[in-house]
SELO-737232 format. One record per residue: residue number from 0; residue in one letter; x, y, z of N, C-alpha, C, CB in turn. Coordinates in pm, whole numbers. Glycine has a CB too. Layout:
N
R   seq   type      nxx      nyy      nzz     caxx     cayy     cazz      cxx      cyy      czz     cbxx     cbyy     cbzz
R   NUM      A        X        Y        Z        X        Y        Z        X        Y        Z        X        Y        Z
...
***
This chain:
278
R   seq   type      nxx      nyy      nzz     caxx     cayy     cazz      cxx      cyy      czz     cbxx     cbyy     cbzz
R     0      X       92     -122        4      -15      -20      -11       84      122      -20     -135      -25      132
R     1      X       60      227      -93      131      323      -95      124      413       10      116      372     -193
R     2      X      204      481       72      181      557      198      123      706      144      334      569      293
R     3      X       29      750      246      -30      879      206       70      981      262     -183      902      264
R     4      X      120     1058      199      223     1173      225      130     1290      238      341     1198      101
R     5      X      127     1382      348       78     1511      362      105     1604      246      131     1563      480
R     6      X       19     1693      181       60     1810      123       67     1901      188        3     1845       38
R     7      X      169     2021      153      169     2120      239       94     2227      121      332     2155      309
R     8      X       36     2338      155       10     2410       89      102     2542       77     -102     2418      117
R     9      X      170     2579      -41      255     2710      -49      201     2834      -85      355     2696     -137
R    10      X      275     2975      -77      174     3066      -61      153     3150     -222      222     3168       72
R    11      X      194     3040     -306      140     3050     -439       17     2967     -485      243     3019     -522
R    12      X       -5     2910     -374     -162     2846     -401     -122     2719     -475     -281     2954     -508
R    13      X       13     2640     -469       31     2494     -512       80     2431     -391      133     2470     -638
R    14      X       72     2293     -399      114     2215     -292      227     2153     -322       25     2126     -252
R    15      X      286     2092     -204      424     2026     -228      396     1900     -134      571     2130     -180
R    16      X      446     1779     -159      431     1653      -77      528     1691       46      477     1505     -165
R    17      X      486     1695      178      580     1686      289      704     1618      312      524     1651      370
R    18      X      715     1503      255      817     1420      274      837     1386      136      794     1307      369
R    19      X      990     1394       92     1043     1327      -40     1175     1259        1     1070     1440     -168
R    20      X     1233     1259     -124     1348     1193     -139     1470     1283     -184     1323     1087     -230
R    21      X     1568     1282     -115     1689     1377     -135     1795     1285     -221     1760     1434       23
R    22      X     1860     1339     -312     1962     1275     -378     2109     1359     -362     1915     1261     -530
R    23      X     2133     1412     -257     2266     1497     -237     2370     1390     -217     2263     1607     -104
R    24      X     2481     1387     -246     2591     1309     -254     2538     1170     -299     2669     1309     -121
R    25      X     2439     1128     -378     2439      975     -448     2521     1002     -566     2277      907     -498
R    26      X     2596      921     -583     2678      878     -714     2568      890     -825     2748      712     -707
R    27      X     2623      967     -930     2541      985    -1050     2488      795    -1088     2659     1079    -1194
R    28      X     2613      720    -1087     2597      574    -1151     2489      501    -1077     2737      483    -1142
R    29      X     2458      565     -931     2340      471     -855     2218      557     -844     2384      419     -692
R    30      X     2202      700     -899     2080      759     -892     1973      703     -935     2082      859     -942
R    31      X     1976      665    -1083     1867      615    -1130     1797      486    -1070     1895      599    -1252
R    32      X     1893      380    -1005     1850      267     -942     1796      321     -810     1963      160     -928
R    33      X     1852      409     -748     1774      451     -608     1671      530     -615     1852      518     -513
R    34      X     1651      622     -703     1514      694     -719     1436      601     -757     1504      809     -815
R    35      X     1455      509     -847     1339      401     -876     1290      346     -770     1376      290     -954
R    36      X     1397      305     -644     1356      233     -508     1258      325     -457     1479      209     -397
R    37      X     1284      444     -464     1214      558     -404     1073      585     -450     1290      677     -427
R    38      X     1073      589     -574      935      604     -657      859      478     -615      954      609     -835
R    39      X      914      335     -630      867      251     -605      780      212     -483      940      204     -624
R    40      X      856      281     -363      810      262     -226      700      392     -188      951      260     -122
R    41      X      682      460     -294      567      554     -273      608      725     -271      499      510     -124
R    42      X      727      762     -282      790      876     -279      748      927     -413      938      865     -251
R    43      X      694     1070     -402      652     1146     -516      719     1275     -522      508     1165     -515
R    44      X      828     1322     -433      882     1454     -428     1030     1405     -421      825     1553     -300
R    45      X     1115     1427     -530     1265     1418     -555     1283     1539     -553     1323     1352     -676
R    46      X     1429     1540     -457     1491     1697     -458     1653     1648     -520     1496     1790     -259
R    47      X     1671     1731     -642     1803     1739     -677     1863     1868     -705     1820     1665     -777
R    48      X     1981     1887     -749     2028     1996     -793     2160     2007     -893     2044     2059     -684
R    49      X     2165     2090     -971     2270     2087    -1094     2400     2045    -1023     2292     2245    -1178
R    50      X     2431     2089     -919     2574     2078     -863     2592     1931     -822     2600     2181     -732
R    51      X     2495     1863     -785     2494     1729     -755     2531     1638     -836     2395     1696     -724
R    52      X     2485     1668    -1004     2567     1603    -1099     2510     1478    -1128     2702     1588    -1055
R    53      X     2360     1461    -1060     2284     1347    -1104     2147     1346    -1152     2283     1271    -1012
R    54      X     2128     1504    -1197     1979     1527    -1271     1959     1419    -1374     1965     1680    -1354
R    55      X     2041     1389    -1447     2011     1278    -1554     1960     1137    -1497     2146     1250    -1637
R    56      X     2006     1101    -1405     1966      976    -1349     1786     1001    -1303     2082      940    -1204
R    57      X     1817     1104    -1209     1660     1130    -1152     1572     1138    -1313     1646     1317    -1040
R    58      X     1596     1170    -1413     1535     1200    -1498     1492     1047    -1573     1613     1305    -1568
R    59      X     1603      981    -1582     1574      836    -1631     1494      764    -1531     1705      753    -1659
R    60      X     1492      782    -1406     1419      702    -1315     1288      729    -1336     1452      721    -1179
R    61      X     1270      861    -1338     1101      928    -1350     1041      878    -1494     1098     1130    -1351
R    62      X     1136      884    -1595     1090      831    -1707     1050      676    -1746     1176      869    -1779
R    63      X     1134      597    -1660     1123      462    -1657     1005      439    -1565     1252      394    -1614
R    64      X      966      506    -1481      864      481    -1349      710      461    -1417      865      636    -1226
R    65      X      682      510    -1529      548      523    -1579      444      573    -1494      506      407    -1623
R    66      X      502      684    -1386      420      739    -1313      361      856    -1364      471      756    -1208
R    67      X      253      917    -1381      194     1034    -1448      290     1174    -1404       25     1047    -1397
R    68      X      325     1229    -1487      404     1360    -1429      318     1434    -1351      461     1460    -1539
R    69      X      199     1433    -1363      123     1526    -1250      128     1476    -1149      -10     1559    -1259
R    70      X      173     1351    -1105      185     1306     -976      301     1313     -908      152     1195     -970
R    71      X      403     1381     -972      523     1393     -919      584     1517     -898      595     1329     -981
R    72      X      638     1551     -793      692     1684     -782      867     1677     -778      624     1754     -641
R    73      X      919     1762     -859     1054     1771     -891     1123     1898     -855     1068     1748    -1025
R    74      X     1195     1906     -789     1297     2026     -734     1434     1994     -796     1315     2031     -555
R    75      X     1495     2107     -823     1622     2140     -856     1673     2269     -860     1643     2096     -958
R    76      X     1804     2286     -842     1851     2432     -804     1979     2505     -880     1889     2426     -651
R    77      X     1958     2638     -862     2056     2712     -955     2166     2720     -864     2007     2861    -1014
R    78      X     2299     2678     -918     2412     2692     -864     2470     2819     -866     2485     2611     -912
R    79      X     2565     2851     -770     2625     2984     -740     2711     3053     -858     2715     2965     -616
R    80      X     2773     2985     -942     2819     3055    -1054     2727     3105    -1186     2916     2973    -1098
R    81      X     2603     3053    -1160     2504     3085    -1259     2409     3188    -1236     2434     2980    -1284
R    82      X     2422     3264    -1134     2329     3392    -1074     2292     3490    -1180     2409     3482     -957
R    83      X     2416     3521    -1279     2356     3612    -1404     2316     3528    -1525     2469     3722    -1460
R    84      X     2292     3393    -1504     2258     3312    -1618     2141     3196    -1605     2385     3250    -1658
R    85      X     2056     3256    -1521     1972     3143    -1449     1872     3063    -1569     1866     3223    -1315
R    86      X     1852     3152    -1665     1756     3101    -1788     1851     2980    -1853     1719     3242    -1920
R    87      X     1977     3005    -1879     2046     2887    -1966     2057     2768    -1858     2214     2933    -2034
R    88      X     2086     2802    -1727     2118     2710    -1628     2013     2612    -1623     2139     2772    -1500
R    89      X     1867     2675    -1616     1746     2562    -1587     1730     2511    -1719     1590     2622    -1524
R    90      X     1771     2573    -1846     1766     2460    -1966     1853     2382    -1944     1786     2498    -2106
R    91      X     1945     2361    -1912     2052     2262    -1902     1980     2155    -1827     2189     2314    -1827
R    92      X     1932     2220    -1701     1893     2101    -1597     1752     2055    -1641     1889     2154    -1426
R    93      X     1679     2125    -1733     1550     2048    -1782     1620     1936    -1871     1432     2152    -1879
R    94      X     1700     1967    -1969     1741     1863    -2039     1809     1759    -1999     1794     1897    -2117
R    95      X     1867     1784    -1891     1913     1630    -1830     1822     1564    -1755     2031     1630    -1736
R    96      X     1703     1636    -1689     1590     1562    -1629     1495     1506    -1717     1519     1641    -1544
R    97      X     1513     1568    -1865     1423     1518    -1972     1287     1572    -1928     1426     1353    -1989
R    98      X     1282     1700    -1884     1145     1751    -1861     1127     1869    -1917     1110     1763    -1730
R    99      X     1008     1919    -1923     1001     2060    -2001      962     2154    -1865      863     2067    -2146
R   100      X      954     2144    -1751      919     2211    -1651      979     2149    -1518      779     2221    -1656
R   101      X     1013     2223    -1414     1016     2142    -1304      909     2204    -1194     1167     2131    -1251
R   102      X      881     2165    -1079      777     2206     -990      832     2298     -919      720     2108     -910
R   103      X      979     2300     -877     1024     2408     -799     1176     2420     -821      987     2389     -650
R   104      X     1208     2570     -869     1347     2589     -881     1391     2697     -778     1383     2627    -1026
R   105      X     1508     2650     -722     1569     2719     -606     1697     2802     -616     1595     2622     -513
R   106      X     1704     2908     -565     1865     2945     -548     1946     2877     -469     1889     3068     -501
R   107      X     2043     2826     -493     2107     2722     -427     2149     2790     -282     2235     2663     -518
R   108      X     2240     2896     -320     2279     2985     -192     2308     3104     -232     2396     2940     -111
R   109      X     2292     3183     -114     2268     3336     -163     2415     3412     -201     2188     3429      -28
R   110      X     2521     3346     -169     2649     3405     -192     2664     3567     -172     2685     3368     -330
R   111      X     2640     3609      -67     2615     3756      -47     2753     3814     -110     2587     3802      125
R   112      X     2879     3794      -97     2975     3861     -155     2976     3885     -318     3084     3795     -112
R   113      X     2902     3796     -360     2884     3827     -525     2772     3912     -542     2856     3694     -620
R   114      X     2685     3944     -433     2568     4033     -453     2498     4010     -559     2598     4160     -460
R   115      X     2458     3896     -613     2369     3888     -759     2282     3814     -695     2431     3815     -912
R   116      X     2238     3774     -581     2101     3680     -544     1956     3786     -619     2084     3661     -319
R   117      X     1994     3894     -572     1849     3971     -611     1837     3945     -777     1852     4165     -571
R   118      X     1935     3980     -822     1920     3969     -985     1886     3822    -1020     2067     4012    -1069
R   119      X     1953     3722     -935     1908     3583    -1002     1763     3574     -948     2010     3438     -956
R   120      X     1710     3619     -852     1596     3598     -804     1496     3670     -920     1591     3653     -654
R   121      X     1522     3758     -982     1437     3833    -1062     1432     3743    -1201     1493     3991    -1079
R   122      X     1547     3681    -1205     1553     3581    -1343     1461     3464    -1311     1719     3515    -1380
R   123      X     1442     3411    -1185     1369     3313    -1146     1199     3358    -1170     1415     3283     -994
R   124      X     1174     3475    -1124     1035     3510    -1162     1001     3515    -1312     1003     3642    -1104
R   125      X     1098     3556    -1382     1074     3568    -1515     1065     3380    -1578     1215     3680    -1585
R   126      X     1124     3302    -1494     1142     3168    -1563      970     3129    -1516     1299     3048    -1489
R   127      X      942     3164    -1435      816     3135    -1356      709     3168    -1459      800     3225    -1214
R   128      X      706     3284    -1504      616     3348    -1584      643     3273    -1710      631     3504    -1591
R   129      X      752     3223    -1757      731     3137    -1858      673     3001    -1875      821     3129    -1894
R   130      X      668     2960    -1756      621     2816    -1744      689     2704    -1731      562     2786    -1833
R   131      X      837     2765    -1710      984     2644    -1705      970     2600    -1560     1176     2723    -1733
R   132      X      918     2669    -1457      901     2610    -1334      774     2670    -1288     1018     2629    -1238
R   133      X      703     2562    -1171      577     2612    -1142      582     2721    -1015      485     2488    -1114
R   134      X      681     2662     -917      736     2738     -792      884     2811     -820      753     2626     -664
R   135      X      908     2873     -727     1031     2934     -720     1064     2971     -548     1024     3071     -823
R   136      X     1172     2930     -531     1226     2953     -402     1368     2963     -370     1183     2864     -331
R   137      X     1427     2956     -255     1513     2979     -210     1582     2864     -122     1482     3080     -165
R   138      X     1712     2879     -108     1818     2779       -1     1908     2830       38     1884     2662      -45
R   139      X     1899     2810      190     2043     2866      271     2022     3024      289     2206     2838      168
R   140      X     1903     3078      258     1906     3207      254     1891     3242      441     1775     3264      140
R   141      X     1933     3355      468     1943     3408      629     1834     3509      614     2107     3486      690
R   142      X     1780     3532      710     1657     3653      726     1679     3775      660     1633     3702      875
R   143      X     1812     3816      653     1864     3931      602     1828     3915      436     2028     3946      644
R   144      X     1862     3814      374     1855     3798      258     1715     3788      205     1929     3703      234
R   145      X     1629     3725      292     1474     3705      242     1415     3840      262     1382     3586      332
R   146      X     1473     3929      363     1425     4065      382     1441     4174      252     1505     4119      506
R   147      X     1568     4138      240     1617     4245      102     1520     4176      -22     1830     4228       49
R   148      X     1471     4079      -46     1422     4012     -165     1302     4066     -151     1429     3857     -178
R   149      X     1220     4064      -14     1089     4121      -19     1078     4277      -41     1023     4084      106
R   150      X     1185     4356      -32     1196     4477      -65     1235     4517     -189     1260     4523        9
R   151      X     1262     4411     -290     1304     4434     -422     1196     4355     -522     1462     4381     -437
R   152      X     1099     4266     -464     1030     4172     -564      901     4182     -479     1102     4005     -592
R   153      X      775     4193     -576      676     4151     -524      647     3985     -520      586     4224     -584
R   154      X      715     3921     -564      724     3799     -557      783     3706     -440      778     3783     -654
R   155      X      722     3671     -365      794     3593     -242      829     3426     -260      687     3607     -107
R   156      X      934     3413     -211      992     3294     -253      888     3165     -166     1172     3299     -207
R   157      X      841     3048     -205      737     2979     -151      813     2876      -55      643     2913     -264
R   158      X      938     2885      -63     1023     2780       61     1145     2845       63     1054     2597       22
R   159      X     1226     2823      185     1379     2839      229     1405     2703      248     1415     2933      366
R   160      X     1524     2648      209     1564     2500      206     1696     2524      332     1623     2435       16
R   161      X     1671     2506      411     1789     2522      524     1838     2380      579     1731     2612      660
R   162      X     1961     2399      616     1994     2290      738     1930     2289      876     2133     2302      774
R   163      X     1873     2167      877     1776     2170     1017     1741     2015     1044     1613     2270      993
R   164      X     1812     2010     1177     1780     1867     1225     1776     1902     1370     1894     1741     1183
R   165      X     1772     1808     1469     1771     1815     1605     1866     1894     1664     1780     1701     1654
R   166      X     2002     1876     1615     2103     1950     1676     2127     2085     1625     2219     1881     1668
R   167      X     2039     2144     1509     2067     2265     1455     1927     2293     1424     2172     2270     1338
R   168      X     1861     2363     1511     1700     2382     1473     1646     2530     1410     1611     2361     1618
R   169      X     1747     2601     1426     1750     2745     1351     1607     2825     1363     1782     2721     1180
R   170      X     1559     2835     1507     1429     2890     1520     1404     3026     1460     1398     2896     1655
R   171      X     1528     3101     1464     1534     3243     1420     1504     3246     1290     1660     3311     1442
R   172      X     1544     3145     1184     1515     3147     1034     1398     3107     1007     1596     3072      955
R   173      X     1330     3007     1085     1216     2948     1059     1140     3056     1106     1192     2814     1118
R   174      X     1148     3139     1212     1016     3233     1242     1031     3360     1139     1013     3295     1420
R   175      X     1164     3369     1079     1156     3480      991     1080     3435      858     1301     3533      962
R   176      X     1098     3302      808     1048     3267      684      906     3266      704     1101     3138      631
R   177      X      850     3221      853      702     3233      844      631     3362      846      649     3164      945
R   178      X      706     3460      902      661     3606      866      632     3640      726      763     3702      906
R   179      X      708     3585      652      704     3625      495      586     3510      440      883     3603      404
R   180      X      543     3415      501      463     3315      450      535     3206      372      367     3376      370
R   181      X      669     3202      420      753     3085      339      748     2988      420      905     3108      299
R   182      X      762     2878      330      755     2743      445      886     2673      429      622     2618      413
R   183      X      932     2637      539     1071     2567      565     1065     2451      512     1113     2547      705
R   184      X     1196     2415      421     1255     2288      397     1361     2226      449     1279     2283      298
R   185      X     1370     2127      517     1501     2084      570     1621     1990      488     1462     2011      686
R   186      X     1725     2046      473     1835     1955      435     1913     1885      538     1926     2024      361
R   187      X     1977     1786      544     2027     1715      620     1917     1681      743     2150     1778      652
R   188      X     1831     1648      734     1707     1630      828     1753     1502      922     1551     1596      733
R   189      X     1847     1420      902     1877     1325     1010     2000     1355     1075     1883     1188      963
R   190      X     2074     1486     1027     2192     1504     1106     2324     1464     1008     2179     1409     1246
R   191      X     2291     1431      860     2380     1393      775     2508     1327      852     2411     1511      690
R   192      X     2507     1227      902     2609     1124      921     2624     1158     1119     2782     1162      795
R   193      X     2571     1239     1154     2603     1260     1293     2527     1149     1373     2562     1408     1341
R   194      X     2613     1017     1395     2540      925     1459     2491      949     1605     2613      816     1453
R   195      X     2558     1032     1674     2516     1057     1812     2385     1108     1802     2605     1151     1889
R   196      X     2329     1163     1730     2178     1204     1709     2101     1068     1731     2145     1274     1548
R   197      X     2118      969     1625     2046      838     1640     2085      773     1747     2059      751     1535
R   198      X     2174      803     1818     2197      734     1949     2146      830     2086     2367      700     1957
R   199      X     2101      941     2056     2069     1021     2179     1944      944     2266     2022     1181     2129
R   200      X     1957      932     2385     1845      866     2485     1735      901     2437     1843      904     2633
R   201      X     1714     1052     2414     1573     1114     2406     1522     1066     2258     1576     1295     2424
R   202      X     1590     1030     2154     1533      983     2029     1521      835     2031     1616     1027     1911
R   203      X     1617      747     2123     1619      607     2125     1479      552     2202     1759      561     2199
R   204      X     1471      637     2301     1353      598     2400     1226      598     2330     1338      698     2523
R   205      X     1228      713     2252     1062      737     2164     1073      646     2053     1025      911     2088
R   206      X     1202      578     1992     1193      484     1897     1160      336     1946     1315      488     1827
R   207      X     1189      306     2065     1179      208     2125     1015      186     2203     1300      217     2209
R   208      X      963      322     2224      850      324     2260      719      277     2149      848      450     2308
R   209      X      775      334     2024      667      322     1921      720      189     1845      653      466     1817
R   210      X      830      132     1847      852       35     1803      906       60     1643      737      -41     1831
R   211      X      967      180     1650     1033      219     1508     1177      263     1523      954      342     1437
R   212      X     1223      305     1413     1389      332     1441     1388      491     1465     1506      285     1289
R   213      X     1522      506     1510     1565      647     1551     1531      725     1437     1721      664     1589
R   214      X     1580      699     1311     1563      796     1188     1436      794     1179     1628      763     1051
R   215      X     1334      716     1198     1195      731     1152     1127      865     1275     1105      549     1161
R   216      X     1203      839     1389     1131      946     1500     1188     1077     1468     1164      913     1670
R   217      X     1326     1099     1406     1347     1218     1386     1269     1284     1242     1493     1223     1389
R   218      X     1236     1168     1154     1140     1230     1059     1005     1289     1097     1112     1137      969
R   219      X      970     1190     1214      822     1215     1256      837     1352     1320      755     1095     1365
R   220      X      961     1385     1385      972     1524     1475      949     1651     1373     1141     1541     1556
R   221      X     1029     1623     1262      995     1728     1142      875     1734     1100     1061     1710     1025
R   222      X      802     1627     1064      637     1651     1024      557     1711     1095      562     1544     1010
R   223      X      598     1667     1237      499     1743     1331      531     1869     1373      475     1677     1448
R   224      X      646     1928     1321      672     2060     1306      624     2138     1234      761     2077     1288
R   225      X      573     2071     1110      545     2097      982      632     2156      883      453     2161      985
R   226      X      757     2092      915      889     2119      807      860     2004      688     1072     2087      895
R   227      X      900     2076      566      911     1968      448     1052     1926      437      863     2025      300
R   228      X     1082     1790      424     1186     1724      426     1214     1614      336     1193     1690      531
R   229      X     1323     1594      301     1349     1502      208     1491     1389      210     1349     1589       96
R   230      X     1456     1315      328     1578     1226      392     1653     1165      277     1524     1100      494
R   231      X     1785     1148      275     1868     1074      173     1914      943      217     1988     1150      134
R   232      X     1921      862      131     1986      741      186     2023      637       61     1881      669      297
R   233      X     2152      579       84     2190      485      -40     2148      335      -26     2352      487      -62
R   234      X     2044      308       96     2021      164      149     1874      166       89     2038      134      336
R   235      X     1836       73       10     1694       48      -38     1606        7       96     1691      -80     -160
R   236      X     1647      -54      194     1559      -58      315     1539       42      380     1593     -134      401
R   237      X     1624      143      398     1633      245      474     1530      359      394     1792      284      492
R   238      X     1546      358      262     1453      449      210     1300      420      205     1495      472       87
R   239      X     1303      271      214     1136      236      256     1096      272      397     1100       70      247
R   240      X     1225      268      449     1182      277      621     1145      428      616     1330      238      757
R   241      X     1219      499      561     1210      626      611     1058      712      566     1345      697      556
R   242      X      988      636      471      851      680      455      740      612      496      829      699      341
R   243      X      791      502      592      693      439      660      692      500      810      716      286      653
R   244      X      603      632      811      628      717      927      497      758      964      723      838      902
R   245      X      388      730      903      245      768      923      179      662     1016      167      776      781
R   246      X      226      600     1046      151      490     1141      171      504     1318      219      332     1092
R   247      X      243      604     1341      254      648     1484      271      805     1496      379      574     1554
R   248      X      257      860     1616      270      996     1643      358     1026     1772      132     1052     1656
R   249      X      424     1137     1783      518     1157     1877      441     1205     1980      627     1240     1840
R   250      X      440     1201     2108      376     1287     2200      429     1401     2215      363     1241     2313
R   251      X      373     1501     2320      396     1651     2319      542     1627     2377      279     1757     2419
R   252      X      522     1512     2493      662     1508     2596      783     1447     2489      637     1379     2761
R   253      X      762     1367     2411      889     1335     2311      911     1444     2225      870     1208     2215
R   254      X      834     1529     2176      845     1624     2067      926     1719     2168      692     1685     1990
R   255      X      901     1776     2264     1002     1860     2373     1115     1798     2398      946     1884     2512
R   256      X     1135     1655     2435     1252     1609     2453     1338     1620     2321     1237     1478     2504
R   257      X     1318     1585     2202     1398     1573     2116     1445     1769     2072     1317     1464     1997
R   258      X     1340     1839     2102     1348     1972     2058     1479     2016     2178     1177     2063     2067
R   259      X     1480     1961     2275     1605     2003     2405     1721     1946     2342     1587     1923     2584
R   260      X     1753     1876     2240     1876     1844     2163     1963     1949     2091     1838     1757     2067
R   261      X     1871     2080     2070     1943     2157     1992     2100     2234     2065     1831     2262     1946
R   262      X     2179     2248     1967     2305     2280     2026     2331     2429     1941     2429     2146     2000
R   263      X     2230     2483     1894     2262     2592     1799     2353     2576     1680     2316     2691     1871
R   264      X     2459     2696     1686     2559     2683     1588     2647     2550     1596     2645     2802     1597
R   265      X     2707     2498     1728     2770     2416     1731     2723     2277     1697     2812     2432     1825
R   266      X     2572     2266     1647     2552     2163     1579     2555     2138     1427     2458     2136     1619
R   267      X     2613     2256     1371     2586     2270     1230     2694     2171     1182     2598     2428     1170
R   268      X     2641     2082     1054     2718     1996     1003     2770     2054      833     2633     1856     1015
R   269      X     2725     2126      788     2760     2196      677     2794     2336      679     2670     2182      599
R   270      X     2808     2408      587     2858     2543      585     2786     2634      613     2902     2577      485
R   271      X     2791     2749      688     2728     2862      728     2704     2918      570     2822     2958      841
R   272      X     2582     2995      548     2540     3052      436     2630     3183      420     2387     3077      442
R   273      X     2690     3236      508     2762     3351      480     2924     3335      435     2747     3434      604
R   274      X     2962     3183      425     3083     3168      384     3071     3094      252     3163     3104      485
R   275      X     2979     3039      203     2970     2992       90     2968     3093      -34     2866     2915       99
R   276      X     3060     3109     -121     3080     3194     -235     3084     3125     -380     3205     3265     -211
R   277      X     3113     3009     -369     3158     2949     -516     3109     2793     -472     3359     2970     -566
***
């Protein structure tokens, strides 16, 4: 039975599956096979990016799946050296994906020292108007970057995709996004290799209580917080496990216990947005 993944309504009145499959760091040679596993398991939301080098594998898996295009949600992203060339960059992504449009196109990083993200955003607005992407958003934007967009454009990003997991909860960024009606997406939702999170007593105890895995507990914590996420795995059994999270619910106490694991900036596993320029 295919899991029924909740849909989140975005500020442009479109909707996005709240739980998807991410392909960050999945080798191109493995992407088609693993995305096919994900689609067979019931995922309908795939998150990729030009810089991942595996858009073609995503496209092959989609083409081979036989799933109607309108049932799929595909996200890709504009890389940092294409802020002045978004139209050509999206054309290249679409060719690799074998699609005539994506559902969501994101600016991958703001790269503030380049000072081109406002220009890039204006180009994304144009690409949306041309029908090459249904929705547009940003990734790794800090509150000040979002504020600047709001002062220069009438179009608001539908999402801000940020590093988010129990050790780095970024409530300031979440609150700033919500002020603008922007939904938050989590990358590295399981902590990207931080095995100590999966071994934290607060998470292990909840997993034991519900008869599920620690990873399933963390995914459930995100879902109950209203966050959009797409855990990545290269193991078919874990891909299937990660979407099997709709048969239990964490209690308010369990949610609070996991929230207590926040380490602030000490919990960050990826780069800070201010430090990424290329």
